[in-house]
C-alpha positions as CSV (number, residue, x, y, z in Angstrom):
1,M,0.0,-0.2,-0.2
2,K,1.1,3.9,-0.9
3,V,0.4,7.1,0.1
4,G,-2.9,8.3,-1.7
5,D,-4.8,4.3,-1.6
6,L,-8.2,4.6,-0.5
7,V,-8.7,1.7,2.6
8,T,-11.3,0.5,5.0
9,L,-10.8,-2.0,7.5
10,S,-9.9,-5.7,7.3
11,A,-11.6,-8.0,8.7
12,K,-8.9,-8.5,11.4
13,G,-8.9,-4.3,11.8
14,H,-12.8,-4.6,12.7
15,S,-11.5,-7.5,15.5
16,V,-9.1,-5.1,16.9
17,Q,-10.9,-3.5,20.1
18,L,-8.7,0.0,19.5
19,N,-10.8,0.2,16.3
20,Y,-13.7,-0.1,17.8
21,T,-14.9,3.6,17.0
22,I,-14.5,3.2,13.4
23,S,-15.7,-0.7,13.3
24,G,-18.8,0.3,15.3
25,M,-19.7,2.2,11.8
26,V,-19.7,0.1,9.8
27,S,-23.8,-0.2,9.1
28,L,-23.4,3.7,7.8
29,K,-24.5,4.0,4.3
30,P,-22.2,5.0,2.7
31,Q,-19.7,2.9,4.7
32,P,-16.5,5.3,6.0
33,F,-13.4,5.0,4.2
34,G,-9.7,6.5,4.3
35,M,-6.9,7.5,2.6
36,I,-3.3,6.8,4.0
37,V,-1.8,10.5,4.3
38,S,1.5,9.0,5.4
39,H,4.1,5.6,5.7
40,D,7.2,5.2,7.7
41,E,7.8,1.9,8.3
42,T,10.1,2.2,11.4
43,E,7.2,3.3,12.9
44,Y,5.2,0.6,15.1
45,Y,1.6,1.5,13.3
46,P,3.6,2.5,9.8
47,Y,0.2,4.0,7.9
48,R,-1.4,7.2,9.2
49,V,-5.3,7.1,7.7
50,Q,-7.3,9.9,7.2
51,W,-11.3,8.9,7.5
52,Y,-14.1,10.5,5.9
53,G,-17.8,9.8,6.2
54,L,-17.5,9.4,10.3
55,P,-20.6,11.0,12.2
56,Y,-18.3,12.3,14.9
57,D,-14.5,12.7,15.6
58,L,-12.2,10.0,17.2
59,P,-11.0,10.4,20.0
60,E,-7.5,11.7,20.6
61,W,-5.5,8.8,22.2
62,G,-1.7,7.0,22.8
63,K,-0.9,6.6,19.7
64,A,1.0,9.5,17.7
65,G,-0.6,11.1,14.7
66,T,-4.0,9.7,16.1
67,T,-6.4,13.4,16.0
68,K,-10.2,13.6,15.0
69,D,-9.9,12.5,11.9
70,T,-6.5,10.5,11.6
71,M,-5.2,7.3,12.8
72,R,-2.2,5.0,12.8
73,F,-2.9,1.2,11.7
74,R,-0.4,-1.7,10.6
75,R,-1.0,-3.3,7.3
76,Y,-3.1,-6.4,8.6
77,E,-5.4,-3.8,9.6
78,L,-6.3,-2.5,6.5
79,K,-7.4,-3.5,3.0
80,R,-7.8,-1.4,-0.2
81,L,-11.2,0.2,-0.6
82,K,-12.9,-1.5,-3.8
83,L,-15.4,0.7,-5.9
84,R,-18.2,-0.5,-7.1
85,S,-18.8,1.1,-10.9
86,K,-23.0,2.2,-11.3
């Protein structure tokens, strides 16, 4: 994955309890999605993702780089967003 890719949570990402703020919104239509805004393999959570379509701000907590709409992830927690054609 690279900067600019559109992503959503993977099955494993949904099961990680710390991602509850995003995984709890899968029933929303349209479903929230994110864009990778930075990638740094030297970090424990190398992917920083900015989320769109969230009804409220994400809580700011321990991971550096976590703000009201941005959160950090490991690779296995994310999958590429599949866009459906109309």
